[in-house]
C-alpha positions as CSV (number, residue, x, y, z in Angstrom):
1,M,17.2,-35.7,-20.1
2,A,17.0,-31.9,-20.0
3,T,17.3,-30.2,-16.5
4,P,14.9,-27.5,-15.7
5,N,15.9,-24.1,-16.1
6,T,15.5,-21.7,-13.0
7,F,14.8,-18.9,-15.6
8,S,12.4,-19.1,-18.4
9,K,12.8,-17.3,-21.9
10,K,10.0,-15.4,-23.4
11,K,9.1,-16.4,-26.7
12,K,10.8,-14.0,-29.4
13,T,12.3,-11.7,-27.0
14,S,15.6,-11.7,-25.1
15,E,13.9,-10.9,-21.7
16,Y,14.0,-13.3,-18.8
17,V,11.2,-14.0,-16.4
18,I,12.8,-14.2,-12.9
19,P,10.5,-16.3,-10.6
20,L,9.6,-14.7,-7.4
21,N,8.5,-16.1,-4.2
22,V,5.7,-13.7,-3.6
23,P,4.0,-14.2,-0.1
24,T,0.4,-14.2,0.2
25,E,-1.8,-13.1,3.0
26,G,-1.3,-15.6,5.9
27,E,0.9,-17.7,3.9
28,A,1.7,-19.9,7.0
29,G,-2.0,-19.6,8.0
30,E,-3.6,-18.0,10.9
31,T,-0.4,-17.5,12.8
32,G,-1.8,-15.2,15.6
33,T,-1.7,-17.8,18.2
34,W,2.0,-18.2,18.0
35,R,2.4,-14.9,19.5
36,A,4.2,-13.7,22.6
37,L,4.3,-10.0,21.5
38,R,1.8,-7.9,19.5
39,P,2.1,-5.0,17.7
40,V,0.1,-1.8,18.6
41,L,-0.3,1.5,16.1
42,I,0.3,4.8,17.5
43,P,-1.9,6.6,14.7
44,E,-0.7,10.0,15.3
45,K,2.7,9.0,14.5
46,C,2.0,7.2,11.5
47,I,3.2,9.4,8.3
48,G,2.1,6.6,5.7
49,C,5.4,5.4,4.4
50,F,4.3,1.7,4.4
51,N,7.5,0.4,5.5
52,C,5.6,-1.9,7.7
53,W,3.3,-3.1,5.2
54,L,6.5,-3.6,3.0
55,F,8.6,-5.6,5.2
56,C,5.7,-7.5,6.9
57,P,6.7,-11.4,6.0
58,E,2.9,-12.6,6.4
59,I,1.1,-9.6,4.7
60,A,-0.6,-8.9,7.9
61,I,-0.7,-5.5,7.6
62,K,-3.2,-3.8,5.3
63,K,-2.1,-0.5,3.2
64,T,-4.8,1.9,4.6
65,N,-4.2,5.3,6.2
66,P,-4.0,4.7,8.9
67,I,-2.7,1.0,8.2
68,E,-4.5,-1.9,9.7
69,I,-2.7,-4.9,11.4
70,D,-4.5,-8.2,11.0
71,L,-3.7,-10.0,14.1
72,R,-4.9,-13.2,12.7
73,F,-1.9,-13.5,10.6
74,C,0.6,-11.5,12.6
75,K,3.2,-13.9,14.3
76,G,4.6,-10.9,16.5
77,C,8.0,-10.8,14.9
78,G,8.2,-7.1,15.3
79,I,9.7,-6.3,12.1
80,C,7.0,-3.7,11.5
81,A,8.2,-1.9,14.5
82,M,11.7,-2.1,13.6
83,E,11.2,-0.9,10.1
84,C,9.1,2.2,11.3
85,P,11.1,5.6,11.0
86,T,8.6,7.3,13.2
87,K,8.2,4.5,15.8
88,A,4.4,4.4,15.4
89,I,4.3,0.7,15.9
90,K,5.3,-0.5,19.6
91,M,5.6,-4.2,20.5
92,V,3.8,-5.1,23.6
93,K,3.2,-8.4,25.5
94,E,0.3,-10.3,24.3
95,E,-1.2,-10.3,27.8
96,E,-1.1,-6.5,28.1
97,E,-3.5,-5.8,25.3
């Protein structure tokens, strides 16, 4: 019995296709109710680098100018705020909003 290979070879080439785990919007469902902290954008500080969009594990950030945060899918992890070079995103307690 053959064992499944993690990499699959394309026909007639020497290139390999590496499977990637690409997250989709709200992969874990609407996680907004799990939050203790929520991200708040300070639009005048945003430079449009999209680091927040790139690192968001739930794809809760829309790549627009300025960015939009879909709180239905945001878990409140704070990665977006940590990755923002201009501190345009701050994390606040859910009750403060």
